[in-house]
PDB file of N, CA, C and O in Angstrom:
ATOM      1  N   UNK A   1      41.168  15.443 -10.141  1.00  0.00           N
ATOM      2  CA  UNK A   1      42.413  14.735  -9.698  1.00  0.00           C
ATOM      3  C   UNK A   1      43.499  15.777  -9.526  1.00  0.00           C
ATOM      4  O   UNK A   1      43.637  16.689 -10.341  1.00  0.00           O
ATOM      5  N   UNK A   2      44.253  15.636  -8.482  1.00  0.00           N
ATOM      6  CA  UNK A   2      45.200  16.675  -8.163  1.00  0.00           C
ATOM      7  C   UNK A   2      46.597  15.913  -7.690  1.00  0.00           C
ATOM      8  O   UNK A   2      46.518  15.186  -6.699  1.00  0.00           O
ATOM      9  N   UNK A   3      47.661  16.029  -8.252  1.00  0.00           N
ATOM     10  CA  UNK A   3      48.869  15.537  -7.784  1.00  0.00           C
ATOM     11  C   UNK A   3      48.758  13.991  -7.811  1.00  0.00           C
ATOM     12  O   UNK A   3      49.355  13.319  -6.971  1.00  0.00           O
ATOM     13  N   UNK A   4      47.964  13.408  -8.814  1.00  0.00           N
ATOM     14  CA  UNK A   4      47.954  11.928  -8.768  1.00  0.00           C
ATOM     15  C   UNK A   4      46.900  11.347  -7.699  1.00  0.00           C
ATOM     16  O   UNK A   4      46.730  10.136  -7.559  1.00  0.00           O
ATOM     17  N   UNK A   5      46.252  12.262  -7.003  1.00  0.00           N
ATOM     18  CA  UNK A   5      45.251  11.788  -5.993  1.00  0.00           C
ATOM     19  C   UNK A   5      43.961  12.285  -6.455  1.00  0.00           C
ATOM     20  O   UNK A   5      43.844  13.381  -7.004  1.00  0.00           O
ATOM     21  N   UNK A   6      42.962  11.463  -6.229  1.00  0.00           N
ATOM     22  CA  UNK A   6      41.526  11.857  -6.512  1.00  0.00           C
ATOM     23  C   UNK A   6      40.959  12.546  -5.202  1.00  0.00           C
ATOM     24  O   UNK A   6      41.150  12.037  -4.097  1.00  0.00           O
ATOM     25  N   UNK A   7      40.329  13.603  -5.354  1.00  0.00           N
ATOM     26  CA  UNK A   7      39.698  14.183  -4.248  1.00  0.00           C
ATOM     27  C   UNK A   7      38.059  14.268  -4.398  1.00  0.00           C
ATOM     28  O   UNK A   7      37.458  14.632  -5.409  1.00  0.00           O
ATOM     29  N   UNK A   8      37.562  13.904  -3.323  1.00  0.00           N
ATOM     30  CA  UNK A   8      36.013  13.920  -3.314  1.00  0.00           C
ATOM     31  C   UNK A   8      35.527  14.897  -2.230  1.00  0.00           C
ATOM     32  O   UNK A   8      35.839  14.637  -1.068  1.00  0.00           O
ATOM     33  N   UNK A   9      34.885  15.861  -2.458  1.00  0.00           N
ATOM     34  CA  UNK A   9      34.533  16.909  -1.522  1.00  0.00           C
ATOM     35  C   UNK A   9      33.385  16.263  -0.663  1.00  0.00           C
ATOM     36  O   UNK A   9      33.058  16.814   0.388  1.00  0.00           O
ATOM     37  N   UNK A  10      32.787  15.150  -1.067  1.00  0.00           N
ATOM     38  CA  UNK A  10      31.762  14.607  -0.211  1.00  0.00           C
ATOM     39  C   UNK A  10      32.292  13.434   0.801  1.00  0.00           C
ATOM     40  O   UNK A  10      31.575  12.779   1.557  1.00  0.00           O
ATOM     41  N   UNK A  11      33.672  13.321   0.649  1.00  0.00           N
ATOM     42  CA  UNK A  11      34.329  12.206   1.555  1.00  0.00           C
ATOM     43  C   UNK A  11      34.743  12.896   2.745  1.00  0.00           C
ATOM     44  O   UNK A  11      35.409  13.927   2.663  1.00  0.00           O
ATOM     45  N   UNK A  12      34.374  12.370   3.913  1.00  0.00           N
ATOM     46  CA  UNK A  12      34.944  12.707   5.286  1.00  0.00           C
ATOM     47  C   UNK A  12      35.679  11.638   5.920  1.00  0.00           C
ATOM     48  O   UNK A  12      35.184  10.516   6.026  1.00  0.00           O
ATOM     49  N   UNK A  13      36.913  11.941   6.378  1.00  0.00           N
ATOM     50  CA  UNK A  13      37.768  10.933   6.914  1.00  0.00           C
ATOM     51  C   UNK A  13      37.912  11.150   8.412  1.00  0.00           C
ATOM     52  O   UNK A  13      38.100  12.281   8.861  1.00  0.00           O
ATOM     53  N   UNK A  14      37.828  10.112   9.162  1.00  0.00           N
ATOM     54  CA  UNK A  14      38.103   9.972  10.501  1.00  0.00           C
ATOM     55  C   UNK A  14      39.452   9.318  10.665  1.00  0.00           C
ATOM     56  O   UNK A  14      39.674   8.279  10.044  1.00  0.00           O
ATOM     57  N   UNK A  15      40.384   9.851  11.466  1.00  0.00           N
ATOM     58  CA  UNK A  15      41.622   9.157  11.731  1.00  0.00           C
ATOM     59  C   UNK A  15      41.631   8.577  13.022  1.00  0.00           C
ATOM     60  O   UNK A  15      41.460   9.264  14.028  1.00  0.00           O
ATOM     61  N   UNK A  16      41.844   7.211  13.061  1.00  0.00           N
ATOM     62  CA  UNK A  16      41.868   6.473  14.338  1.00  0.00           C
ATOM     63  C   UNK A  16      43.205   6.494  14.906  1.00  0.00           C
ATOM     64  O   UNK A  16      44.189   6.516  14.167  1.00  0.00           O
ATOM     65  N   UNK A  17      43.312   6.488  16.272  1.00  0.00           N
ATOM     66  CA  UNK A  17      44.607   6.505  16.892  1.00  0.00           C
ATOM     67  C   UNK A  17      45.245   5.081  16.806  1.00  0.00           C
ATOM     68  O   UNK A  17      44.629   4.082  17.177  1.00  0.00           O
ATOM     69  N   UNK A  18      46.460   5.039  16.317  1.00  0.00           N
ATOM     70  CA  UNK A  18      47.168   3.782  16.272  1.00  0.00           C
ATOM     71  C   UNK A  18      47.643   3.286  17.641  1.00  0.00           C
ATOM     72  O   UNK A  18      47.480   4.017  18.617  1.00  0.00           O
ATOM     73  N   UNK A  19      48.173   2.188  17.759  1.00  0.00           N
ATOM     74  CA  UNK A  19      48.734   1.637  19.057  1.00  0.00           C
ATOM     75  C   UNK A  19      49.750   2.598  19.615  1.00  0.00           C
ATOM     76  O   UNK A  19      49.759   2.983  20.784  1.00  0.00           O
ATOM     77  N   UNK A  20      50.624   2.961  18.659  1.00  0.00           N
ATOM     78  CA  UNK A  20      51.655   3.974  19.078  1.00  0.00           C
ATOM     79  C   UNK A  20      51.077   5.286  19.516  1.00  0.00           C
ATOM     80  O   UNK A  20      51.533   5.825  20.524  1.00  0.00           O
ATOM     81  N   UNK A  21      50.098   5.842  18.824  1.00  0.00           N
ATOM     82  CA  UNK A  21      49.454   7.097  19.313  1.00  0.00           C
ATOM     83  C   UNK A  21      48.798   6.770  20.702  1.00  0.00           C
ATOM     84  O   UNK A  21      48.940   7.595  21.604  1.00  0.00           O
ATOM     85  N   UNK A  22      48.198   5.794  20.895  1.00  0.00           N
ATOM     86  CA  UNK A  22      47.608   5.380  22.166  1.00  0.00           C
ATOM     87  C   UNK A  22      48.671   5.448  23.277  1.00  0.00           C
ATOM     88  O   UNK A  22      48.453   6.054  24.327  1.00  0.00           O
ATOM     89  N   UNK A  23      49.696   4.883  23.049  1.00  0.00           N
ATOM     90  CA  UNK A  23      50.897   4.923  24.031  1.00  0.00           C
ATOM     91  C   UNK A  23      51.264   6.214  24.316  1.00  0.00           C
ATOM     92  O   UNK A  23      51.326   6.512  25.509  1.00  0.00           O
ATOM     93  N   UNK A  24      51.529   7.074  23.470  1.00  0.00           N
ATOM     94  CA  UNK A  24      51.934   8.514  23.703  1.00  0.00           C
ATOM     95  C   UNK A  24      50.838   9.268  24.371  1.00  0.00           C
ATOM     96  O   UNK A  24      51.131  10.045  25.280  1.00  0.00           O
ATOM     97  N   UNK A  25      49.602   9.107  24.001  1.00  0.00           N
ATOM     98  CA  UNK A  25      48.571   9.859  24.498  1.00  0.00           C
ATOM     99  C   UNK A  25      48.330   9.420  25.938  1.00  0.00           C
ATOM    100  O   UNK A  25      48.018  10.267  26.774  1.00  0.00           O
ATOM    101  N   UNK A  26      48.458   8.163  26.259  1.00  0.00           N
ATOM    102  CA  UNK A  26      48.375   7.752  27.617  1.00  0.00           C
ATOM    103  C   UNK A  26      49.415   8.378  28.512  1.00  0.00           C
ATOM    104  O   UNK A  26      49.146   8.496  29.708  1.00  0.00           O
ATOM    105  N   UNK A  27      50.593   8.797  28.042  1.00  0.00           N
ATOM    106  CA  UNK A  27      51.500   9.560  28.786  1.00  0.00           C
ATOM    107  C   UNK A  27      51.144  11.035  28.882  1.00  0.00           C
ATOM    108  O   UNK A  27      51.587  11.901  28.128  1.00  0.00           O
ATOM    109  N   UNK A  28      50.353  11.217  29.823  1.00  0.00           N
ATOM    110  CA  UNK A  28      49.576  12.587  29.950  1.00  0.00           C
ATOM    111  C   UNK A  28      50.541  13.792  29.804  1.00  0.00           C
ATOM    112  O   UNK A  28      50.176  14.821  29.236  1.00  0.00           O
ATOM    113  N   UNK A  29      51.762  13.643  30.322  1.00  0.00           N
ATOM    114  CA  UNK A  29      52.613  14.848  30.373  1.00  0.00           C
ATOM    115  C   UNK A  29      53.173  15.229  28.846  1.00  0.00           C
ATOM    116  O   UNK A  29      53.583  16.367  28.619  1.00  0.00           O
ATOM    117  N   UNK A  30      53.162  14.326  27.947  1.00  0.00           N
ATOM    118  CA  UNK A  30      53.556  14.721  26.582  1.00  0.00           C
ATOM    119  C   UNK A  30      52.452  14.549  25.602  1.00  0.00           C
ATOM    120  O   UNK A  30      52.668  14.726  24.403  1.00  0.00           O
ATOM    121  N   UNK A  31      51.241  14.204  26.064  1.00  0.00           N
ATOM    122  CA  UNK A  31      50.207  13.904  25.067  1.00  0.00           C
ATOM    123  C   UNK A  31      49.783  15.135  24.315  1.00  0.00           C
ATOM    124  O   UNK A  31      49.606  15.001  23.104  1.00  0.00           O
ATOM    125  N   UNK A  32      49.593  16.330  24.868  1.00  0.00           N
ATOM    126  CA  UNK A  32      49.165  17.440  23.972  1.00  0.00           C
ATOM    127  C   UNK A  32      50.291  17.791  22.921  1.00  0.00           C
ATOM    128  O   UNK A  32      49.987  18.103  21.770  1.00  0.00           O
ATOM    129  N   UNK A  33      51.548  17.732  23.335  1.00  0.00           N
ATOM    130  CA  UNK A  33      52.532  18.061  22.476  1.00  0.00           C
ATOM    131  C   UNK A  33      52.650  17.034  21.184  1.00  0.00           C
ATOM    132  O   UNK A  33      52.874  17.403  20.032  1.00  0.00           O
ATOM    133  N   UNK A  34      52.473  15.812  21.571  1.00  0.00           N
ATOM    134  CA  UNK A  34      52.448  14.684  20.665  1.00  0.00           C
ATOM    135  C   UNK A  34      51.307  14.881  19.756  1.00  0.00           C
ATOM    136  O   UNK A  34      51.514  14.812  18.545  1.00  0.00           O
ATOM    137  N   UNK A  35      50.133  15.117  20.203  1.00  0.00           N
ATOM    138  CA  UNK A  35      48.899  15.325  19.300  1.00  0.00           C
ATOM    139  C   UNK A  35      49.138  16.465  18.376  1.00  0.00           C
ATOM    140  O   UNK A  35      48.839  16.336  17.188  1.00  0.00           O
ATOM    141  N   UNK A  36      49.642  17.545  18.815  1.00  0.00           N
ATOM    142  CA  UNK A  36      49.860  18.780  17.980  1.00  0.00           C
ATOM    143  C   UNK A  36      50.755  18.330  16.860  1.00  0.00           C
ATOM    144  O   UNK A  36      50.358  18.528  15.712  1.00  0.00           O
ATOM    145  N   UNK A  37      51.908  17.752  17.055  1.00  0.00           N
ATOM    146  CA  UNK A  37      52.797  17.437  16.031  1.00  0.00           C
ATOM    147  C   UNK A  37      52.465  16.231  15.187  1.00  0.00           C
ATOM    148  O   UNK A  37      52.773  16.192  13.996  1.00  0.00           O
ATOM    149  N   UNK A  38      51.841  15.253  15.799  1.00  0.00           N
ATOM    150  CA  UNK A  38      51.487  13.987  15.027  1.00  0.00           C
ATOM    151  C   UNK A  38      50.359  14.375  13.988  1.00  0.00           C
ATOM    152  O   UNK A  38      50.415  13.935  12.839  1.00  0.00           O
ATOM    153  N   UNK A  39      49.366  15.179  14.393  1.00  0.00           N
ATOM    154  CA  UNK A  39      48.371  15.339  13.470  1.00  0.00           C
ATOM    155  C   UNK A  39      48.234  16.745  12.659  1.00  0.00           C
ATOM    156  O   UNK A  39      47.249  17.052  11.988  1.00  0.00           O
ATOM    157  N   UNK A  40      49.319  17.489  12.829  1.00  0.00           N
ATOM    158  CA  UNK A  40      49.370  18.734  12.160  1.00  0.00           C
ATOM    159  C   UNK A  40      49.202  18.668  10.577  1.00  0.00           C
ATOM    160  O   UNK A  40      48.439  19.397   9.942  1.00  0.00           O
ATOM    161  N   UNK A  41      50.068  17.637  10.004  1.00  0.00           N
ATOM    162  CA  UNK A  41      49.889  17.465   8.614  1.00  0.00           C
ATOM    163  C   UNK A  41      48.548  17.033   8.109  1.00  0.00           C
ATOM    164  O   UNK A  41      48.033  17.469   7.079  1.00  0.00           O
ATOM    165  N   UNK A  42      47.948  16.017   9.024  1.00  0.00           N
ATOM    166  CA  UNK A  42      46.751  15.538   8.646  1.00  0.00           C
ATOM    167  C   UNK A  42      45.719  16.640   8.636  1.00  0.00           C
ATOM    168  O   UNK A  42      44.804  16.572   7.815  1.00  0.00           O
ATOM    169  N   UNK A  43      45.788  17.580   9.422  1.00  0.00           N
ATOM    170  CA  UNK A  43      44.733  18.565   9.608  1.00  0.00           C
ATOM    171  C   UNK A  43      44.785  19.490   8.394  1.00  0.00           C
ATOM    172  O   UNK A  43      43.859  20.278   8.203  1.00  0.00           O
ATOM    173  N   UNK A  44      45.737  19.433   7.641  1.00  0.00           N
ATOM    174  CA  UNK A  44      45.752  20.152   6.300  1.00  0.00           C
ATOM    175  C   UNK A  44      45.140  19.493   5.100  1.00  0.00           C
ATOM    176  O   UNK A  44      45.036  20.086   4.026  1.00  0.00           O
ATOM    177  N   UNK A  45      44.725  18.226   5.297  1.00  0.00           N
ATOM    178  CA  UNK A  45      44.067  17.458   4.379  1.00  0.00           C
ATOM    179  C   UNK A  45      42.466  17.835   4.414  1.00  0.00           C
ATOM    180  O   UNK A  45      41.780  17.611   5.411  1.00  0.00           O
ATOM    181  N   UNK A  46      41.982  18.396   3.291  1.00  0.00           N
ATOM    182  CA  UNK A  46      40.543  18.834   3.380  1.00  0.00           C
ATOM    183  C   UNK A  46      39.535  17.762   3.751  1.00  0.00           C
ATOM    184  O   UNK A  46      38.503  18.072   4.346  1.00  0.00           O
ATOM    185  N   UNK A  47      39.822  16.443   3.395  1.00  0.00           N
ATOM    186  CA  UNK A  47      38.921  15.366   3.778  1.00  0.00           C
ATOM    187  C   UNK A  47      38.940  14.938   5.207  1.00  0.00           C
ATOM    188  O   UNK A  47      37.971  14.357   5.695  1.00  0.00           O
ATOM    189  N   UNK A  48      40.010  15.208   5.887  1.00  0.00           N
ATOM    190  CA  UNK A  48      40.151  14.790   7.278  1.00  0.00           C
ATOM    191  C   UNK A  48      39.434  15.746   8.237  1.00  0.00           C
ATOM    192  O   UNK A  48      39.798  16.918   8.334  1.00  0.00           O
ATOM    193  N   UNK A  49      38.398  15.236   8.957  1.00  0.00           N
ATOM    194  CA  UNK A  49      37.549  16.052   9.712  1.00  0.00           C
ATOM    195  C   UNK A  49      37.626  15.901  11.291  1.00  0.00           C
ATOM    196  O   UNK A  49      37.323  16.800  12.076  1.00  0.00           O
ATOM    197  N   UNK A  50      38.072  14.644  11.641  1.00  0.00           N
ATOM    198  CA  UNK A  50      38.197  14.224  13.041  1.00  0.00           C
ATOM    199  C   UNK A  50      39.161  13.200  13.340  1.00  0.00           C
ATOM    200  O   UNK A  50      39.540  12.388  12.497  1.00  0.00           O
ATOM    201  N   UNK A  51      39.598  13.233  14.642  1.00  0.00           N
ATOM    202  CA  UNK A  51      40.392  12.180  15.272  1.00  0.00           C
ATOM    203  C   UNK A  51      39.460  11.386  16.112  1.00  0.00           C
ATOM    204  O   UNK A  51      38.781  11.933  16.982  1.00  0.00           O
ATOM    205  N   UNK A  52      39.403   9.990  15.854  1.00  0.00           N
ATOM    206  CA  UNK A  52      38.480   9.148  16.467  1.00  0.00           C
ATOM    207  C   UNK A  52      39.309   8.317  17.412  1.00  0.00           C
ATOM    208  O   UNK A  52      40.304   7.691  17.048  1.00  0.00           O
ATOM    209  N   UNK A  53      38.812   8.345  18.738  1.00  0.00           N
ATOM    210  CA  UNK A  53      39.523   7.570  19.821  1.00  0.00           C
ATOM    211  C   UNK A  53      38.661   7.042  20.876  1.00  0.00           C
ATOM    212  O   UNK A  53      37.516   7.467  21.027  1.00  0.00           O
ATOM    213  N   UNK A  54      39.229   6.027  21.694  1.00  0.00           N
ATOM    214  CA  UNK A  54      38.602   5.593  22.830  1.00  0.00           C
ATOM    215  C   UNK A  54      38.365   6.663  23.815  1.00  0.00           C
ATOM    216  O   UNK A  54      39.186   7.573  23.932  1.00  0.00           O
ATOM    217  N   UNK A  55      37.274   6.614  24.544  1.00  0.00           N
ATOM    218  CA  UNK A  55      37.112   7.659  25.554  1.00  0.00           C
ATOM    219  C   UNK A  55      38.189   7.739  26.685  1.00  0.00           C
ATOM    220  O   UNK A  55      38.343   8.783  27.319  1.00  0.00           O
ATOM    221  N   UNK A  56      38.879   6.694  26.911  1.00  0.00           N
ATOM    222  CA  UNK A  56      39.973   6.639  27.872  1.00  0.00           C
ATOM    223  C   UNK A  56      41.122   7.497  27.574  1.00  0.00           C
ATOM    224  O   UNK A  56      41.886   7.859  28.468  1.00  0.00           O
ATOM    225  N   UNK A  57      41.282   7.860  26.260  1.00  0.00           N
ATOM    226  CA  UNK A  57      42.380   8.657  25.882  1.00  0.00           C
ATOM    227  C   UNK A  57      42.037  10.128  25.764  1.00  0.00           C
ATOM    228  O   UNK A  57      42.879  10.950  25.402  1.00  0.00           O
ATOM    229  N   UNK A  58      40.862  10.431  26.055  1.00  0.00           N
ATOM    230  CA  UNK A  58      40.431  11.866  25.875  1.00  0.00           C
ATOM    231  C   UNK A  58      40.633  12.709  27.269  1.00  0.00           C
ATOM    232  O   UNK A  58      40.381  12.244  28.381  1.00  0.00           O
ATOM    233  N   UNK A  59      41.078  13.890  27.042  1.00  0.00           N
ATOM    234  CA  UNK A  59      41.198  14.809  28.078  1.00  0.00           C
ATOM    235  C   UNK A  59      40.842  16.236  27.570  1.00  0.00           C
ATOM    236  O   UNK A  59      40.664  16.466  26.373  1.00  0.00           O
ATOM    237  N   UNK A  60      40.748  17.187  28.545  1.00  0.00           N
ATOM    238  CA  UNK A  60      40.483  18.592  27.990  1.00  0.00           C
ATOM    239  C   UNK A  60      41.721  19.152  27.134  1.00  0.00           C
ATOM    240  O   UNK A  60      41.610  19.925  26.182  1.00  0.00           O
ATOM    241  N   UNK A  61      42.841  18.660  27.608  1.00  0.00           N
ATOM    242  CA  UNK A  61      44.145  19.097  26.813  1.00  0.00           C
ATOM    243  C   UNK A  61      44.111  18.615  25.418  1.00  0.00           C
ATOM    244  O   UNK A  61      44.401  19.345  24.470  1.00  0.00           O
ATOM    245  N   UNK A  62      43.716  17.244  25.285  1.00  0.00           N
ATOM    246  CA  UNK A  62      43.743  16.606  24.022  1.00  0.00           C
ATOM    247  C   UNK A  62      42.753  17.235  23.185  1.00  0.00           C
ATOM    248  O   UNK A  62      43.013  17.545  22.022  1.00  0.00           O
ATOM    249  N   UNK A  63      41.534  17.457  23.767  1.00  0.00           N
ATOM    250  CA  UNK A  63      40.350  18.151  22.963  1.00  0.00           C
ATOM    251  C   UNK A  63      40.866  19.418  22.467  1.00  0.00           C
ATOM    252  O   UNK A  63      40.724  19.710  21.279  1.00  0.00           O
ATOM    253  N   UNK A  64      41.516  20.273  23.370  1.00  0.00           N
ATOM    254  CA  UNK A  64      41.987  21.639  23.004  1.00  0.00           C
ATOM    255  C   UNK A  64      42.959  21.470  21.914  1.00  0.00           C
ATOM    256  O   UNK A  64      42.816  22.177  20.917  1.00  0.00           O
ATOM    257  N   UNK A  65      43.943  20.615  21.969  1.00  0.00           N
ATOM    258  CA  UNK A  65      44.965  20.525  20.833  1.00  0.00           C
ATOM    259  C   UNK A  65      44.362  20.127  19.572  1.00  0.00           C
ATOM    260  O   UNK A  65      44.765  20.651  18.533  1.00  0.00           O
ATOM    261  N   UNK A  66      43.384  19.204  19.553  1.00  0.00           N
ATOM    262  CA  UNK A  66      42.795  18.748  18.262  1.00  0.00           C
ATOM    263  C   UNK A  66      42.029  19.882  17.756  1.00  0.00           C
ATOM    264  O   UNK A  66      42.158  20.263  16.592  1.00  0.00           O
ATOM    265  N   UNK A  67      41.191  20.467  18.632  1.00  0.00           N
ATOM    266  CA  UNK A  67      40.329  21.651  18.084  1.00  0.00           C
ATOM    267  C   UNK A  67      41.256  22.819  17.495  1.00  0.00           C
ATOM    268  O   UNK A  67      40.891  23.478  16.521  1.00  0.00           O
ATOM    269  N   UNK A  68      42.364  23.015  18.085  1.00  0.00           N
ATOM    270  CA  UNK A  68      43.289  24.014  17.609  1.00  0.00           C
ATOM    271  C   UNK A  68      43.942  23.649  16.254  1.00  0.00           C
ATOM    272  O   UNK A  68      44.542  24.493  15.587  1.00  0.00           O
ATOM    273  N   UNK A  69      43.809  22.424  15.893  1.00  0.00           N
ATOM    274  CA  UNK A  69      44.184  21.933  14.549  1.00  0.00           C
ATOM    275  C   UNK A  69      43.094  22.116  13.668  1.00  0.00           C
ATOM    276  O   UNK A  69      43.296  21.872  12.478  1.00  0.00           O
ATOM    277  N   UNK A  70      41.853  22.542  14.070  1.00  0.00           N
ATOM    278  CA  UNK A  70      40.794  22.560  13.160  1.00  0.00           C
ATOM    279  C   UNK A  70      39.963  21.292  13.058  1.00  0.00           C
ATOM    280  O   UNK A  70      39.107  21.177  12.181  1.00  0.00           O
ATOM    281  N   UNK A  71      40.202  20.370  13.921  1.00  0.00           N
ATOM    282  CA  UNK A  71      39.590  18.954  13.790  1.00  0.00           C
ATOM    283  C   UNK A  71      38.561  18.855  14.902  1.00  0.00           C
ATOM    284  O   UNK A  71      38.503  19.624  15.862  1.00  0.00           O
ATOM    285  N   UNK A  72      37.812  17.898  14.686  1.00  0.00           N
ATOM    286  CA  UNK A  72      36.857  17.492  15.793  1.00  0.00           C
ATOM    287  C   UNK A  72      37.465  16.194  16.500  1.00  0.00           C
ATOM    288  O   UNK A  72      38.344  15.502  15.987  1.00  0.00           O
ATOM    289  N   UNK A  73      36.927  15.976  17.647  1.00  0.00           N
ATOM    290  CA  UNK A  73      37.206  14.766  18.442  1.00  0.00           C
ATOM    291  C   UNK A  73      35.861  13.881  18.471  1.00  0.00           C
ATOM    292  O   UNK A  73      34.766  14.292  18.853  1.00  0.00           O
ATOM    293  N   UNK A  74      36.141  12.629  18.010  1.00  0.00           N
ATOM    294  CA  UNK A  74      34.986  11.625  18.129  1.00  0.00           C
ATOM    295  C   UNK A  74      35.461  10.593  18.886  1.00  0.00           C
ATOM    296  O   UNK A  74      36.622  10.191  18.803  1.00  0.00           O
ATOM    297  N   UNK A  75      34.518  10.074  19.725  1.00  0.00           N
ATOM    298  CA  UNK A  75      34.907   8.947  20.488  1.00  0.00           C
ATOM    299  C   UNK A  75      34.037   7.713  20.191  1.00  0.00           C
ATOM    300  O   UNK A  75      32.926   7.869  19.683  1.00  0.00           O
ATOM    301  N   UNK A  76      34.523   6.460  20.499  1.00  0.00           N
ATOM    302  CA  UNK A  76      33.742   5.263  20.211  1.00  0.00           C
ATOM    303  C   UNK A  76      32.399   5.411  20.996  1.00  0.00           C
ATOM    304  O   UNK A  76      32.248   6.293  21.842  1.00  0.00           O
ATOM    305  N   UNK A  77      31.556   4.618  20.715  1.00  0.00           N
ATOM    306  CA  UNK A  77      30.185   4.623  21.332  1.00  0.00           C
ATOM    307  C   UNK A  77      30.311   4.662  22.815  1.00  0.00           C
ATOM    308  O   UNK A  77      31.051   3.842  23.360  1.00  0.00           O
ATOM    309  N   UNK A  78      29.618   5.589  23.558  1.00  0.00           N
ATOM    310  CA  UNK A  78      29.615   5.696  24.975  1.00  0.00           C
ATOM    311  C   UNK A  78      28.142   5.263  25.515  1.00  0.00           C
ATOM    312  O   UNK A  78      27.158   5.998  25.428  1.00  0.00           O
ATOM    313  N   UNK A  79      28.139   4.126  26.012  1.00  0.00           N
ATOM    314  CA  UNK A  79      26.718   3.594  26.336  1.00  0.00           C
ATOM    315  C   UNK A  79      26.425   3.847  27.838  1.00  0.00           C
ATOM    316  O   UNK A  79      25.275   3.664  28.237  1.00  0.00           O
ATOM    317  N   UNK A  80      27.349   4.237  28.657  1.00  0.00           N
ATOM    318  CA  UNK A  80      27.175   4.473  30.052  1.00  0.00           C
ATOM    319  C   UNK A  80      26.682   5.932  30.361  1.00  0.00           C
ATOM    320  O   UNK A  80      27.319   6.884  29.910  1.00  0.00           O
ATOM    321  N   UNK A  81      25.602   6.112  31.092  1.00  0.00           N
ATOM    322  CA  UNK A  81      25.021   7.418  31.172  1.00  0.00           C
ATOM    323  C   UNK A  81      25.999   8.408  31.937  1.00  0.00           C
ATOM    324  O   UNK A  81      26.158   9.564  31.544  1.00  0.00           O
ATOM    325  N   UNK A  82      26.660   7.877  33.079  1.00  0.00           N
ATOM    326  CA  UNK A  82      27.528   8.665  33.820  1.00  0.00           C
ATOM    327  C   UNK A  82      28.789   9.053  33.021  1.00  0.00           C
ATOM    328  O   UNK A  82      29.272  10.181  33.122  1.00  0.00           O
ATOM    329  N   UNK A  83      29.297   8.129  32.248  1.00  0.00           N
ATOM    330  CA  UNK A  83      30.470   8.450  31.334  1.00  0.00           C
ATOM    331  C   UNK A  83      29.987   9.446  30.276  1.00  0.00           C
ATOM    332  O   UNK A  83      30.750  10.368  29.989  1.00  0.00           O
ATOM    333  N   UNK A  84      28.885   9.364  29.709  1.00  0.00           N
ATOM    334  CA  UNK A  84      28.304  10.291  28.733  1.00  0.00           C
ATOM    335  C   UNK A  84      28.278  11.569  29.298  1.00  0.00           C
ATOM    336  O   UNK A  84      28.757  12.506  28.660  1.00  0.00           O
ATOM    337  N   UNK A  85      27.732  11.762  30.526  1.00  0.00           N
ATOM    338  CA  UNK A  85      27.661  13.176  31.203  1.00  0.00           C
ATOM    339  C   UNK A  85      29.105  13.685  31.417  1.00  0.00           C
ATOM    340  O   UNK A  85      29.338  14.875  31.207  1.00  0.00           O
ATOM    341  N   UNK A  86      30.113  12.830  31.833  1.00  0.00           N
ATOM    342  CA  UNK A  86      31.472  13.216  31.862  1.00  0.00           C
ATOM    343  C   UNK A  86      31.990  13.810  30.569  1.00  0.00           C
ATOM    344  O   UNK A  86      32.601  14.879  30.592  1.00  0.00           O
ATOM    345  N   UNK A  87      31.757  13.126  29.395  1.00  0.00           N
ATOM    346  CA  UNK A  87      32.145  13.561  28.167  1.00  0.00           C
ATOM    347  C   UNK A  87      31.379  14.841  27.855  1.00  0.00           C
ATOM    348  O   UNK A  87      32.009  15.694  27.230  1.00  0.00           O
ATOM    349  N   UNK A  88      30.292  15.070  28.146  1.00  0.00           N
ATOM    350  CA  UNK A  88      29.578  16.284  27.981  1.00  0.00           C
ATOM    351  C   UNK A  88      30.250  17.459  28.639  1.00  0.00           C
ATOM    352  O   UNK A  88      30.416  18.545  28.084  1.00  0.00           O
ATOM    353  N   UNK A  89      30.631  17.155  29.883  1.00  0.00           N
ATOM    354  CA  UNK A  89      31.258  18.304  30.743  1.00  0.00           C
ATOM    355  C   UNK A  89      32.619  18.586  30.112  1.00  0.00           C
ATOM    356  O   UNK A  89      33.128  19.686  30.329  1.00  0.00           O
ATOM    357  N   UNK A  90      33.244  17.705  29.363  1.00  0.00           N
ATOM    358  CA  UNK A  90      34.600  18.084  28.810  1.00  0.00           C
ATOM    359  C   UNK A  90      34.364  18.645  27.406  1.00  0.00           C
ATOM    360  O   UNK A  90      35.305  18.788  26.625  1.00  0.00           O
ATOM    361  N   UNK A  91      33.174  18.943  27.106  1.00  0.00           N
ATOM    362  CA  UNK A  91      32.754  19.516  25.851  1.00  0.00           C
ATOM    363  C   UNK A  91      33.119  18.714  24.629  1.00  0.00           C
ATOM    364  O   UNK A  91      33.333  19.240  23.537  1.00  0.00           O
ATOM    365  N   UNK A  92      33.184  17.359  24.869  1.00  0.00           N
ATOM    366  CA  UNK A  92      33.458  16.370  23.838  1.00  0.00           C
ATOM    367  C   UNK A  92      32.304  16.128  22.886  1.00  0.00           C
ATOM    368  O   UNK A  92      32.487  16.085  21.670  1.00  0.00           O
ATOM    369  N   UNK A  93      31.110  15.969  23.450  1.00  0.00           N
ATOM    370  CA  UNK A  93      30.014  15.754  22.577  1.00  0.00           C
ATOM    371  C   UNK A  93      29.232  16.974  22.502  1.00  0.00           C
ATOM    372  O   UNK A  93      28.650  17.405  23.497  1.00  0.00           O
ATOM    373  N   UNK A  94      29.187  17.582  21.318  1.00  0.00           N
ATOM    374  CA  UNK A  94      28.514  18.844  21.026  1.00  0.00           C
ATOM    375  C   UNK A  94      27.320  18.767  20.177  1.00  0.00           C
ATOM    376  O   UNK A  94      26.700  19.791  19.889  1.00  0.00           O
TER     377      UNK A  94
END
C-alpha cells in the first residue's frame, strides 16, 4: 500500500475514451495535442498500459502521441478483413 492506494504489479489497466475524449479526438486538428495532455498523468501510473478506443478514432498521429507517452493503443474487436489490414498498415496491431 502506498499513499492509501493498493498497488498490484499483476494488474494491467486499459483506459477507455470517454464521450468527451471521443469528441476531441474526432476533431482531427486538435486530437494529437488533446491526447498528449489528457493522458500524460495517466501514463505515469504503472498499472496503466494502454488506451482502448474504437477504430474510428485511431490515426497515425494518435498512435504516435500515445506511444510517445509510453502507452499502447488497443482497439475494439476488428472483424472486417479490409479494416484489419488498414489497422496493420497504421502499425496499430503489432
